[in-house]
C-alpha positions in Angstrom: -9.1 -23.9 -12.1 -8.4 -24.3 -8.4 -8.2 -21.2 -6.1 -4.5 -21.7 -5.6 -3.9 -22.0 -9.3 -5.9 -18.9 -10.0 -4.1 -17.0 -7.3 -0.7 -18.1 -8.6 -1.8 -17.2 -12.2 -2.9 -13.7 -11.1 0.4 -13.2 -9.3 2.4 -14.3 -12.3 0.4 -11.9 -14.5 1.2 -9.1 -12.1 4.9 -10.0 -12.0 5.0 -10.0 -15.8 3.1 -6.7 -16.0 5.4 -4.9 -13.6 8.5 -6.6 -15.2 7.5 -5.2 -18.6 6.8 -1.8 -17.1 10.1 -1.7 -15.2 12.3 -3.3 -17.8 12.9 -6.3 -15.5 12.3 -10.0 -15.4 9.3 -11.1 -13.5 11.5 -12.4 -10.6 13.4 -9.1 -10.6 10.1 -7.1 -10.5 9.1 -9.0 -7.3 12.4 -8.3 -5.7 12.2 -4.6 -6.8 8.8 -4.2 -5.0 9.9 -6.2 -1.9 13.1 -4.2 -1.5 11.3 -0.8 -1.7 8.0 -1.5 0.0 8.2 -4.7 2.0 6.7 -8.1 1.5 3.0 -7.3 2.3 2.8 -4.2 0.1 4.7 -6.0 -2.7 2.2 -8.9 -2.8 -0.8 -6.6 -2.8 0.6 -4.5 -5.6 1.6 -7.5 -7.7 -1.8 -9.2 -7.3 -3.6 -6.0 -8.1 -1.6 -5.6 -11.3 -2.4 -9.2 -12.2 -6.0 -8.2 -12.4 -5.7 -4.7 -13.7 -3.1 -5.1 -16.5 -4.5 -8.1 -18.3 -4.8 -8.3 -22.0 -8.5 -7.7 -22.6 -10.6 -4.9 -24.3 -8.2 -2.1 -23.1 -4.8 -1.8 -24.7 -1.7 -0.9 -22.7 -1.9 2.5 -24.3 -5.5 3.0 -23.1 -4.6 1.8 -19.6 -1.7 4.1 -19.5 -3.8 7.1 -20.4 -6.4 6.2 -17.8 -3.7 5.9 -15.1 -2.1 9.2 -16.2 -5.5 10.8 -15.9 -6.2 9.3 -12.5 -2.8 10.4 -11.1 -3.1 13.9 -12.5 -6.6 14.1 -10.9 -5.3 12.9 -7.5 -2.6 15.5 -7.2 0.3 15.0 -4.9 1.4 11.9 -6.9 3.9 13.6 -9.3 6.6 11.0 -8.9 4.1 8.2 -9.9 2.7 10.4 -12.6 6.2 11.0 -14.1 6.7 7.2 -14.3 3.3 6.6 -15.9 3.9 9.3 -18.4 7.0 7.5 -19.6 5.1 4.2 -19.7 2.3 5.9 -21.7 4.9 7.0 -24.3 6.3 3.5 -24.4 2.8 2.1 -24.9 2.2 4.3 -27.9 0.7 7.5 -26.5 1.7 10.7 -28.3 2.7 14.1 -27.1 -0.5 15.5 -28.5 -2.7 12.9 -26.7 -1.0 13.5 -23.3 -1.2 17.3 -23.5 -4.9 17.1 -24.7 -5.7 14.7 -21.8 -4.3 17.1 -19.2 -5.9 20.1 -20.9 -9.3 18.4 -20.7 -8.7 17.6 -17.0 -8.3 21.3 -16.3 -12.0 21.7 -17.0 -13.0 18.9 -14.6 -10.4 18.9 -11.8 -9.3 22.5 -11.9 -6.4 24.4 -13.1 -4.1 23.9 -10.1 -4.0 20.1 -10.4 -4.0 20.1 -14.1 -1.2 22.7 -14.4 1.1 20.7 -12.1 0.3 17.6 -14.1 1.1 19.4 -17.4 4.4 20.5 -15.9 5.2 16.8 -15.2 4.0 15.7 -18.6 6.0 18.4 -20.5 9.1 17.7 -18.4 8.9 14.0 -19.3 8.2 14.8 -22.9 11.3 17.0 -23.0 13.4 14.2 -21.4 12.0 11.7 -23.9 12.9 14.1 -26.8 16.4 14.4 -25.3 16.8 10.7 -25.1 15.9 10.4 -28.7 18.8 12.6 -29.8 
């Protein structure tokens, strides 16, 4: 595969990945990113997703749990964490798994970060429960 073909394929995978996450078509996902973050950032994010969210040995559920853990560990990324908690639920993660994940993180990253993450997780779980009514 030529370098340009590989680059275009990666970009297309990124657009499909974000489209599925955002509930948009691939073209709409590109526009969504460009409108919010500008052309350069959009292209970097789309290309990164094209390599990170491929269908290989990690399922979307696994990837979502990993991203939730990373964002909870970072702290200060609550808006992004909120979005990824919703996606984790959509990808098959359960309430028990998300709460267990954040509880385990309290041991490794400390109570302050984990408690903030748990507040976000529980808020999103409550919203999800309300949406199911």
